[in-house]
VOPAGU-2260 file (C-alpha; in pm, 1 decimal, decimal comma):
REM VOPAGU-2260
SITE   aa  ch    i         X         Y         Z
SITE  UNK   A    0   -3740,0     789,0    -845,9
SITE  UNK   A    1   -3399,5     582,9    -811,5
SITE  UNK   A    2   -3521,9     349,2   -1131,9
SITE  UNK   A    3   -3604,8     669,7   -1297,2
SITE  UNK   A    4   -3294,5     836,4   -1256,4
SITE  UNK   A    5   -3071,0     522,9   -1382,9
SITE  UNK   A    6   -3278,7     493,1   -1707,8
SITE  UNK   A    7   -3208,8     855,0   -1797,7
SITE  UNK   A    8   -2828,7     791,8   -1702,7
SITE  UNK   A    9   -2837,0     465,4   -1914,9
SITE  UNK   A   10   -2948,8     712,6   -2186,3
SITE  UNK   A   11   -2692,4     964,5   -2133,1
SITE  UNK   A   12   -2451,9     720,0   -2126,5
SITE  UNK   A   13   -2550,0     545,9   -2468,8
SITE  UNK   A   14   -2555,5     931,3   -2644,1
SITE  UNK   A   15   -2230,0    1048,0   -2463,1
SITE  UNK   A   16   -2089,9     687,8   -2629,3
SITE  UNK   A   17   -2116,4     831,6   -2953,3
SITE  UNK   A   18   -1872,9    1124,7   -2855,1
SITE  UNK   A   19   -1643,4     971,5   -2624,1
SITE  UNK   A   20   -1403,3     717,8   -2634,3
SITE  UNK   A   21   -1360,8     663,7   -2276,9
SITE  UNK   A   22   -1745,0     607,6   -2230,7
SITE  UNK   A   23   -1803,1     372,4   -2547,7
SITE  UNK   A   24   -1537,1     133,6   -2378,5
SITE  UNK   A   25   -1761,0     163,1   -2057,3
SITE  UNK   A   26   -2087,0     126,5   -2261,0
SITE  UNK   A   27   -1939,9    -141,1   -2479,5
SITE  UNK   A   28   -1793,1    -350,9   -2154,4
SITE  UNK   A   29   -2131,9    -318,0   -1947,8
SITE  UNK   A   30   -2307,5    -475,2   -2268,8
SITE  UNK   A   31   -2073,4    -756,7   -2296,6
SITE  UNK   A   32   -2030,2    -852,6   -1897,3
SITE  UNK   A   33   -2359,9   -1071,6   -1880,3
SITE  UNK   A   34   -2230,8   -1282,9   -2188,3
SITE  UNK   A   35   -1871,4   -1283,6   -2106,7
SITE  UNK   A   36   -2016,8   -1400,8   -1745,1
SITE  UNK   A   37   -2203,3   -1704,9   -1901,0
SITE  UNK   A   38   -1868,4   -1819,7   -2104,4
SITE  UNK   A   39   -1635,8   -1784,3   -1775,8
SITE  UNK   A   40   -1838,1   -1862,1   -1488,1
SITE  UNK   A   41   -1783,7   -2218,2   -1371,5
SITE  UNK   A   42   -2102,2   -2351,8   -1225,5
SITE  UNK   A   43   -1965,9   -2562,4    -941,7
SITE  UNK   A   44   -1720,8   -2299,3    -837,9
SITE  UNK   A   45   -1780,7   -2072,5    -546,5
SITE  UNK   A   46   -1725,6   -1696,5    -629,1
SITE  UNK   A   47   -1661,8   -1422,3    -390,8
SITE  UNK   A   48   -1734,7   -1058,3    -575,3
SITE  UNK   A   49   -1538,0    -733,7    -553,3
SITE  UNK   A   50   -1691,3    -434,6    -717,8
SITE  UNK   A   51   -1445,1    -123,6    -727,6
SITE  UNK   A   52   -1557,8     173,0    -927,2
SITE  UNK   A   53   -1229,8     254,1   -1027,0
SITE  UNK   A   54    -856,9     208,2    -973,5
SITE  UNK   A   55    -834,5     400,8    -640,8
SITE  UNK   A   56   -1100,2     147,4    -458,7
SITE  UNK   A   57    -948,8    -156,6    -703,6
SITE  UNK   A   58    -617,7     -74,8    -451,2
SITE  UNK   A   59    -804,6     -27,6    -110,1
SITE  UNK   A   60    -961,4    -369,2    -182,2
SITE  UNK   A   61    -644,3    -553,4    -329,2
SITE  UNK   A   62    -547,4    -660,5      38,2
SITE  UNK   A   63    -863,5    -810,1      99,1
SITE  UNK   A   64    -852,3   -1006,5    -251,0
SITE  UNK   A   65    -481,4   -1121,4    -219,8
SITE  UNK   A   66    -526,6   -1212,8     126,3
SITE  UNK   A   67    -836,5   -1423,4      73,2
SITE  UNK   A   68    -689,2   -1582,8    -221,8
SITE  UNK   A   69    -394,1   -1728,2     -12,9
SITE  UNK   A   70    -627,3   -1839,8     260,3
SITE  UNK   A   71    -927,7   -1934,5      74,5
SITE  UNK   A   72    -847,6   -2144,0    -210,9
SITE  UNK   A   73   -1134,6   -2275,0    -242,4
SITE  UNK   A   74   -1309,2   -1948,5    -376,4
SITE  UNK   A   75   -1295,2   -1779,5    -727,4
SITE  UNK   A   76   -1245,7   -1436,4    -732,0
SITE  UNK   A   77   -1486,5   -1228,2    -947,3
SITE  UNK   A   78   -1372,1    -823,9    -973,0
SITE  UNK   A   79   -1583,2    -536,5   -1113,6
SITE  UNK   A   80   -1540,3    -189,9   -1217,7
SITE  UNK   A   81   -1720,6      95,3   -1314,9
SITE  UNK   A   82   -1490,5     299,3   -1455,0
SITE  UNK   A   83   -1274,1     242,8   -1767,0
SITE  UNK   A   84    -949,9     376,6   -1592,5
SITE  UNK   A   85   -1001,9      97,6   -1324,4
SITE  UNK   A   86   -1052,1    -206,2   -1592,0
SITE  UNK   A   87    -829,4     -77,5   -1862,1
SITE  UNK   A   88    -520,3     -73,6   -1629,4
SITE  UNK   A   89    -637,3    -387,4   -1420,4
SITE  UNK   A   90    -810,0    -638,9   -1668,4
SITE  UNK   A   91    -508,3    -883,9   -1656,0
SITE  UNK   A   92    -458,6    -873,1   -1289,3
SITE  UNK   A   93    -392,0   -1201,2   -1208,9
SITE  UNK   A   94    -485,8   -1193,0    -839,0
SITE  UNK   A   95    -881,0   -1259,2    -988,1
SITE  UNK   A   96   -1029,4   -1499,2   -1190,1
SITE  UNK   A   97   -1277,8   -1297,8   -1384,2
SITE  UNK   A   98   -1272,5    -916,9   -1443,6
SITE  UNK   A   99   -1543,2    -731,3   -1625,2
SITE  UNK   A  100   -1743,0    -390,7   -1652,9
SITE  UNK   A  101   -2054,4    -369,9   -1377,5
SITE  UNK   A  102   -2382,2    -303,4   -1574,9
SITE  UNK   A  103   -2552,5     -37,8   -1473,6
SITE  UNK   A  104   -2790,1     -73,2   -1205,6
SITE  UNK   A  105   -3107,0    -122,1   -1395,6
SITE  UNK   A  106   -3349,8    -411,6   -1179,0
SITE  UNK   A  107   -3274,9    -629,7   -1495,0
SITE  UNK   A  108   -2924,7    -597,2   -1520,4
SITE  UNK   A  109   -2880,6    -687,2   -1114,8
SITE  UNK   A  110   -3106,6   -1004,8   -1147,9
SITE  UNK   A  111   -2910,2   -1119,5   -1497,6
SITE  UNK   A  112   -2568,2   -1055,7   -1308,9
SITE  UNK   A  113   -2637,1   -1234,6   -1022,0
SITE  UNK   A  114   -2797,1   -1521,1   -1210,5
SITE  UNK   A  115   -2479,9   -1572,1   -1379,5
SITE  UNK   A  116   -2248,6   -1562,5   -1103,4
SITE  UNK   A  117   -2415,3   -1663,9    -753,1
SITE  UNK   A  118   -2183,8   -1560,3    -570,0
SITE  UNK   A  119   -2140,2   -1647,3    -167,2
SITE  UNK   A  120   -2078,8   -1291,7     -73,2
SITE  UNK   A  121   -1980,7    -947,0    -217,2
SITE  UNK   A  122   -1767,0    -663,1    -119,4
SITE  UNK   A  123   -1799,4    -287,1    -240,9
SITE  UNK   A  124   -1541,0     -94,7    -185,9
SITE  UNK   A  125   -1572,6     279,8     -24,8
SITE  UNK   A  126   -1839,6     449,8    -201,3
SITE  UNK   A  127   -2015,2     199,0    -402,9
SITE  UNK   A  128   -2372,5     183,5    -318,6
SITE  UNK   A  129   -2598,0      -6,4    -600,8
SITE  UNK   A  130   -2946,0       6,3    -530,4
SITE  UNK   A  131   -3077,8    -275,8    -703,1
SITE  UNK   A  132   -2770,4    -504,1    -681,7
SITE  UNK   A  133   -2790,9    -467,1    -309,7
SITE  UNK   A  134   -3165,9    -509,7    -243,1
SITE  UNK   A  135   -3155,9    -822,9    -486,6
SITE  UNK   A  136   -2863,3    -971,5    -235,5
SITE  UNK   A  137   -3022,1    -911,0      59,6
SITE  UNK   A  138   -3334,0   -1081,2     -99,7
SITE  UNK   A  139   -3130,4   -1356,1    -174,4
SITE  UNK   A  140   -2932,6   -1416,1     169,0
SITE  UNK   A  141   -2595,6   -1315,1      31,0
SITE  UNK   A  142   -2401,6   -1142,3     258,6
SITE  UNK   A  143   -2242,7    -813,5     128,3
SITE  UNK   A  144   -1998,6    -571,9     296,6
SITE  UNK   A  145   -1912,4    -241,5     279,9
SITE  UNK   A  146   -1540,0    -185,2     307,4
SITE  UNK   A  147   -1317,1     123,2     413,3
SITE  UNK   A  148   -1639,4     320,8     333,0
SITE  UNK   A  149   -1664,5     667,2     513,6
SITE  UNK   A  150   -1965,5     885,0     538,4
SITE  UNK   A  151   -1991,3    1299,0     605,1
SITE  UNK   A  152   -2341,1    1452,6     719,1
SITE  UNK   A  153   -2383,6    1597,5     357,9
SITE  UNK   A  154   -2442,6    1278,2     181,8
SITE  UNK   A  155   -2786,7    1232,4      30,1
SITE  UNK   A  156   -2859,7     924,0     289,7
SITE  UNK   A  157   -2878,3    1198,6     626,1
SITE  UNK   A  158   -3080,2    1493,4     401,6
SITE  UNK   A  159   -3449,8    1481,6     461,5
SITE  UNK   A  160   -3518,4    1419,6     148,3
SITE  UNK   A  161   -3240,1    1089,6     143,3
SITE  UNK   A  162   -3463,4     829,5     337,3
SITE  UNK   A  163   -3554,8     635,7      49,8
SITE  UNK   A  164   -3238,1     607,7     -52,3
SITE  UNK   A  165   -3092,4     558,7     256,5
SITE  UNK   A  166   -3284,5     228,1     279,9
SITE  UNK   A  167   -3011,9      80,5      75,2
SITE  UNK   A  168   -2736,0     102,0     326,4
SITE  UNK   A  169   -2964,4    -137,9     535,6
SITE  UNK   A  170   -2885,0    -421,0     284,3
SITE  UNK   A  171   -2551,4    -434,4     408,8
SITE  UNK   A  172   -2455,3    -734,5     637,1
SITE  UNK   A  173   -2175,2    -555,3     801,0
SITE  UNK   A  174   -1967,6    -231,0     719,6
SITE  UNK   A  175   -1588,4    -154,0     806,2
SITE  UNK   A  176   -1572,2     204,1     833,8
SITE  UNK   A  177   -1297,1     406,9     827,7
SITE  UNK   A  178   -1370,8     661,5    1139,7
SITE  UNK   A  179   -1585,7     705,4    1424,6
SITE  UNK   A  180   -1785,7     985,0    1234,8
SITE  UNK   A  181   -1910,5     748,0     980,5
SITE  UNK   A  182   -2026,6     529,5    1252,5
SITE  UNK   A  183   -2215,5     765,7    1449,1
SITE  UNK   A  184   -2407,6     872,3    1125,2
SITE  UNK   A  185   -2508,2     505,6    1065,2
SITE  UNK   A  186   -2601,0     511,0    1400,9
SITE  UNK   A  187   -2858,6     773,9    1331,6
SITE  UNK   A  188   -3020,9     549,6    1070,6
SITE  UNK   A  189   -3042,8     245,0    1286,3
SITE  UNK   A  190   -2746,1      86,1    1157,8
SITE  UNK   A  191   -2526,3     -89,7    1437,5
SITE  UNK   A  192   -2318,4    -390,6    1242,9
SITE  UNK   A  193   -2064,3    -126,2    1179,3
SITE  UNK   A  194   -1639,8    -165,1    1266,9
SITE  UNK   A  195   -1436,1      92,1    1288,8
SITE  UNK   A  196   -1151,2     -33,2    1101,7
SITE  UNK   A  197    -951,9     239,3     940,1
SITE  UNK   A  198    -814,7     213,2     557,9
SITE  UNK   A  199    -754,2    -109,1     385,3
SITE  UNK   A  200    -496,4     127,9     173,7
SITE  UNK   A  201    -249,2     175,4     445,3
SITE  UNK   A  202    -222,1    -228,0     413,0
SITE  UNK   A  203    -175,5    -147,3      36,5
SITE  UNK   A  204      80,7     121,8      38,2
SITE  UNK   A  205     277,9    -136,5     337,2
SITE  UNK   A  206     255,4    -418,8      50,5
SITE  UNK   A  207     378,8    -182,5    -230,4
SITE  UNK   A  208     666,3     -48,7     -56,2
SITE  UNK   A  209     714,4    -402,0      36,9
SITE  UNK   A  210     745,0    -497,5    -343,3
SITE  UNK   A  211     914,3    -185,6    -471,7
SITE  UNK   A  212    1118,3    -205,7    -758,7
SITE  UNK   A  213    1490,9    -114,3    -800,1
SITE  UNK   A  214    1490,8     111,9   -1085,3
SITE  UNK   A  215    1865,7     127,9   -1193,9
SITE  UNK   A  216    1829,1     473,2   -1411,1
SITE  UNK   A  217    1688,6     641,5   -1108,8
SITE  UNK   A  218    1954,2     510,6    -894,4
SITE  UNK   A  219    2208,6     660,6   -1120,6
SITE  UNK   A  220    2039,7    1015,8   -1139,8
SITE  UNK   A  221    2029,2    1025,5    -774,8
SITE  UNK   A  222    2424,1     890,0    -704,7
SITE  UNK   A  223    2609,1    1139,0    -487,8
SITE  UNK   A  224    2316,4    1338,2    -510,3
SITE  UNK   A  225    2268,6    1555,6    -119,3
SITE  UNK   A  226    1924,0    1657,7    -167,1
SITE  UNK   A  227    1608,9    1492,9    -451,8
SITE  UNK   A  228    1277,5    1629,8    -459,1
SITE  UNK   A  229    1005,7    1419,0    -579,6
SITE  UNK   A  230     720,7    1572,3    -747,7
SITE  UNK   A  231     422,0    1258,7    -758,6
SITE  UNK   A  232      83,5    1287,5   -1003,7
SITE  UNK   A  233     145,8    1673,5   -1068,8
SITE  UNK   A  234     -74,0    1885,6   -1266,3
SITE  UNK   A  235      72,6    2233,6   -1401,4
SITE  UNK   A  236     -48,4    2431,2   -1100,3
SITE  UNK   A  237     159,5    2211,5    -901,4
SITE  UNK   A  238     456,3    2248,3   -1133,6
SITE  UNK   A  239     484,7    2633,0   -1197,8
SITE  UNK   A  240     514,5    2645,0    -808,5
SITE  UNK   A  241     817,7    2395,9    -771,0
SITE  UNK   A  242     982,8    2459,6   -1067,1
SITE  UNK   A  243     984,1    2773,2   -1049,7
SITE  UNK   A  244    1173,4    2731,4    -676,7
SITE  UNK   A  245    1404,2    2508,8    -808,9
SITE  UNK   A  246    1484,5    2725,5   -1097,4
SITE  UNK   A  247    1639,1    2948,8    -831,7
SITE  UNK   A  248    1788,0    2665,2    -606,1
SITE  UNK   A  249    1983,4    2416,7    -820,8
SITE  UNK   A  250    2154,6    2216,9    -611,2
SITE  UNK   A  251    1854,0    1990,6    -570,8
SITE  UNK   A  252    1819,9    1688,9    -762,0
SITE  UNK   A  253    1435,0    1744,9    -922,6
SITE  UNK   A  254    1242,2    1402,7   -1043,0
SITE  UNK   A  255     907,3    1491,0   -1197,0
SITE  UNK   A  256     627,4    1207,5   -1229,9
SITE  UNK   A  257     320,1    1449,7   -1380,6
SITE  UNK   A  258     -53,8    1307,6   -1372,8
SITE  UNK   A  259     -87,9    1334,1   -1709,4
SITE  UNK   A  260     178,3    1213,1   -1975,0
SITE  UNK   A  261     132,9    1356,8   -2300,9
SITE  UNK   A  262     346,2    1502,8   -2521,0
SITE  UNK   A  263     207,2    1857,8   -2465,4
SITE  UNK   A  264     216,3    1841,4   -2052,3
SITE  UNK   A  265     557,3    1699,9   -2081,2
SITE  UNK   A  266     670,3    1972,8   -2343,1
SITE  UNK   A  267     522,8    2229,0   -2113,5
SITE  UNK   A  268     739,4    2116,2   -1804,0
SITE  UNK   A  269    1040,2    2105,3   -2019,9
SITE  UNK   A  270     954,2    2448,7   -2080,9
SITE  UNK   A  271     950,8    2560,6   -1755,0
SITE  UNK   A  272    1298,3    2439,4   -1689,1
SITE  UNK   A  273    1506,4    2653,6   -1906,5
SITE  UNK   A  274    1884,7    2632,9   -1861,0
SITE  UNK   A  275    1843,7    2293,4   -1668,4
SITE  UNK   A  276    2007,8    1914,9   -1805,7
SITE  UNK   A  277    1653,3    1766,5   -1841,9
SITE  UNK   A  278    1605,5    1399,7   -1966,6
SITE  UNK   A  279    1268,8    1182,5   -2020,7
SITE  UNK   A  280    1303,8     857,7   -1848,2
SITE  UNK   A  281    1178,4     641,1   -2154,1
SITE  UNK   A  282    1466,2     823,4   -2372,4
SITE  UNK   A  283    1746,3     821,1   -2131,2
SITE  UNK   A  284    2056,7     619,0   -2096,2
SITE  UNK   A  285    2281,1     572,2   -1795,9
SITE  UNK   A  286    2500,2     845,5   -1900,1
SITE  UNK   A  287    2236,9    1084,2   -2021,5
SITE  UNK   A  288    2106,2    1085,0   -1652,2
SITE  UNK   A  289    2404,5    1059,9   -1470,8
SITE  UNK   A  290    2467,5    1427,4   -1624,6
SITE  UNK   A  291    2113,2    1535,1   -1596,2
SITE  UNK   A  292    1978,3    1743,6   -1316,4
SITE  UNK   A  293    1633,1    1696,6   -1356,5
SITE  UNK   A  294    1458,0    1359,3   -1445,1
SITE  UNK   A  295    1105,0    1374,7   -1596,7
SITE  UNK   A  296     931,0    1045,9   -1554,2
SITE  UNK   A  297     724,9     987,1   -1878,2
SITE  UNK   A  298     576,5     637,4   -1790,8
SITE  UNK   A  299     313,6     493,0   -1537,5
SITE  UNK   A  300     371,3     222,1   -1279,7
SITE  UNK   A  301     679,7     333,4   -1119,2
SITE  UNK   A  302     578,7     642,3    -873,4
SITE  UNK   A  303     566,2     416,4    -558,5
SITE  UNK   A  304     922,6     282,5    -618,0
SITE  UNK   A  305    1051,1     650,9    -725,6
SITE  UNK   A  306     914,7     802,0    -384,8
SITE  UNK   A  307    1217,8     599,5    -247,2
SITE  UNK   A  308    1486,5     799,4    -384,2
SITE  UNK   A  309    1330,3    1180,4    -200,1
SITE  UNK   A  310    1475,4    1348,3      44,8
SITE  UNK   A  311    1116,3    1528,0      44,0
SITE  UNK   A  312     814,7    1478,0    -183,4
SITE  UNK   A  313     515,4    1672,2    -316,5
SITE  UNK   A  314     214,0    1523,8    -402,0
SITE  UNK   A  315      -8,8    1679,1    -687,6
SITE  UNK   A  316    -360,2    1775,1    -723,1
SITE  UNK   A  317    -423,2    1988,9    -441,0
SITE  UNK   A  318    -450,9    2335,1    -693,6
SITE  UNK   A  319    -735,6    2093,0    -862,8
SITE  UNK   A  320    -971,7    1876,8    -773,3
SITE  UNK   A  321    -791,1    1709,8    -478,9
SITE  UNK   A  322    -510,3    1543,5    -381,6
SITE  UNK   A  323    -380,0    1219,7    -490,7
SITE  UNK   A  324    -238,4     934,3    -308,0
SITE  UNK   A  325      -1,1    1070,6     -36,8
SITE  UNK   A  326      25,2     765,2     132,6
SITE  UNK   A  327     269,2     585,8    -118,4
SITE  UNK   A  328     513,5     878,4     -31,9
SITE  UNK   A  329     469,9     886,5     339,8
SITE  UNK   A  330     512,2     518,2     365,5
SITE  UNK   A  331     925,3     559,3     290,5
SITE  UNK   A  332    1014,3     815,7     564,0
SITE  UNK   A  333     973,8    1101,9     366,1
SITE  UNK   A  334     805,5    1450,9     450,4
SITE  UNK   A  335     514,2    1514,5     212,5
SITE  UNK   A  336     401,1    1859,2      85,9
SITE  UNK   A  337      49,7    1909,3    -127,8
SITE  UNK   A  338    -174,7    2182,8    -208,4
SITE  UNK   A  339    -479,6    2353,6     -67,4
SITE  UNK   A  340    -746,5    2125,6    -139,0
SITE  UNK   A  341    -683,6    1852,4     106,5
SITE  UNK   A  342    -972,6    1865,0     346,6
SITE  UNK   A  343   -1156,3    1614,2     219,3
SITE  UNK   A  344    -895,5    1365,7     280,4
SITE  UNK   A  345    -885,7    1195,9     613,9
SITE  UNK   A  346    -532,4    1057,2     507,9
SITE  UNK   A  347    -403,4    1401,8     440,3
SITE  UNK   A  348    -551,1    1584,9     706,7
SITE  UNK   A  349    -402,6    1290,0     922,2
SITE  UNK   A  350     -37,9    1367,2     826,6
SITE  UNK   A  351    -103,1    1710,3     895,3
SITE  UNK   A  352    -173,4    1649,9    1247,2
SITE  UNK   A  353      90,1    1424,2    1256,6
SITE  UNK   A  354     373,1    1633,6    1132,0
SITE  UNK   A  355     439,7    1402,9     864,2
SITE  UNK   A  356     209,8    1606,2     613,2
SITE  UNK   A  357     262,3    2016,8     492,1
SITE  UNK   A  358       5,4    2199,7     343,8
SITE  UNK   A  359     169,2    2472,1      60,2
SITE  UNK   A  360    -102,8    2760,5     -55,8
SITE  UNK   A  361     129,3    2934,8    -273,5
SITE  UNK   A  362     489,6    2947,7    -431,3
SITE  UNK   A  363     585,8    3174,4     -85,5
SITE  UNK   A  364     484,6    2903,9     157,9
SITE  UNK   A  365     666,1    2639,1     -65,6
SITE  UNK   A  366     980,6    2861,3     -41,8
SITE  UNK   A  367     953,0    2879,4     327,7
SITE  UNK   A  368     886,3    2546,8     377,7
SITE  UNK   A  369    1144,0    2428,8     165,0
SITE  UNK   A  370    1415,9    2648,1     350,8
SITE  UNK   A  371    1327,9    2482,9     662,4
SITE  UNK   A  372    1419,5    2156,3     475,5
SITE  UNK   A  373    1706,3    2288,7     293,5
SITE  UNK   A  374    1884,3    2400,9     646,8
SITE  UNK   A  375    1769,0    2175,1     943,2
SITE  UNK   A  376    1817,6    1795,6     886,9
SITE  UNK   A  377    1686,1    1710,2    1189,2
SITE  UNK   A  378    1333,8    1835,2    1115,8
SITE  UNK   A  379    1331,1    1684,3     769,4
SITE  UNK   A  380    1431,6    1307,3     932,5
SITE  UNK   A  381    1178,2    1379,4    1201,8
SITE  UNK   A  382     897,7    1496,0     982,3
SITE  UNK   A  383     970,9    1182,3     757,4
SITE  UNK   A  384     961,7     949,8    1042,1
SITE  UNK   A  385     624,6    1092,5    1180,9
SITE  UNK   A  386     494,2    1053,8     812,1
SITE  UNK   A  387     633,0     646,0     799,1
SITE  UNK   A  388     447,3     631,7    1175,4
SITE  UNK   A  389     116,3     761,3    1056,9
SITE  UNK   A  390     139,3     476,9     799,2
SITE  UNK   A  391     242,6     182,6     980,1
SITE  UNK   A  392      95,4     239,9    1321,0
SITE  UNK   A  393    -254,6     260,5    1094,5
SITE  UNK   A  394    -211,5     -47,1     897,1
SITE  UNK   A  395    -400,2    -408,0     987,2
SITE  UNK   A  396    -745,0    -330,0     852,4
SITE  UNK   A  397    -746,8    -631,6     618,7
SITE  UNK   A  398    -688,5    -851,9     909,5
SITE  UNK   A  399    -956,2    -688,9    1115,1
SITE  UNK   A  400   -1214,5    -735,8     818,8
SITE  UNK   A  401   -1133,8   -1114,4     770,4
SITE  UNK   A  402   -1150,5   -1166,1    1145,5
SITE  UNK   A  403   -1521,9   -1069,4    1119,2
SITE  UNK   A  404   -1585,8   -1263,0     827,2
SITE  UNK   A  405   -1697,1   -1631,7     795,6
SITE  UNK   A  406   -1572,8   -1788,1     513,7
């Protein structure tokens, strides 16, 4: 059944590539992958293969990639992606020797791919369970590790009809999971080579903090500002709530880094900010930001450093498909606010329990919470400290993983 589904999916991708630029890039990249590997793979080299679906999973695997590269220079790193949103952003990443798409999981593709690379071990990040690739890796006695994986009872592996697909999990040499529930679920399938190590994203956000950039324009914008609110990865439903509040409370400086940077969205944000002095980051001068009270970040790559300037932060997505990365904000010792769609996000739930994260359901709950932060500096500081402690106390997953692996 799995093979039939893959070929149907393959046909669907081919058709979709005729109408979608994103799918077309993925389809073309997958078809080029084997040829690229034949050109670039050094037959005398020893390769470690990392596979990440997209950018978020890559960031989870990045601490491992960079630690291995530092400690074990005798290995070369192959990095593969499934999604263009990962590959297009990181195709020039200097931490890997070869970067390409992973061809779809047909038996033929898996055989050709592994014949071209011959990795000595493979790491699959979080939710990556490629049936044919993993079965062939096991058949060839190549160790395969699942990193930062997390399992829930409603996944197909644990349903009565999912027994056949659950066999793919037994192809892994070892699991490094995020929580005890995942370990218990795997035990139900007779899988015991499991360590609960947490999430490597905690290691990654600490790396990001250490490598954060100084941003002179932002520093000039926040200079002498008593309170700064930073909204990261925001969507229109998020913006309608917090912009409305700050239209009435103009003693705060506001930095908005929207998730979608397009002229239509940027103009929509500016239309909500009537009567405010608004500047866009890429268009602003030092003099303009000094006079502005709202700064819109209209480019990528700055958000993780911008959180450093916040008194209070907000992470968007919680009124849609789900919140974005709350850890990038929490690591800076600031309270983190987010919308109600956070139940599936373990780090958000952890921040809530720790007292460093706060869920808002509507404009009223947002206003009530902001009033507390405005009037109680001690509570604001305590929440920020709790957020940072939550991150620091859960770091170390990468070292734990590598201590269990023989190179």
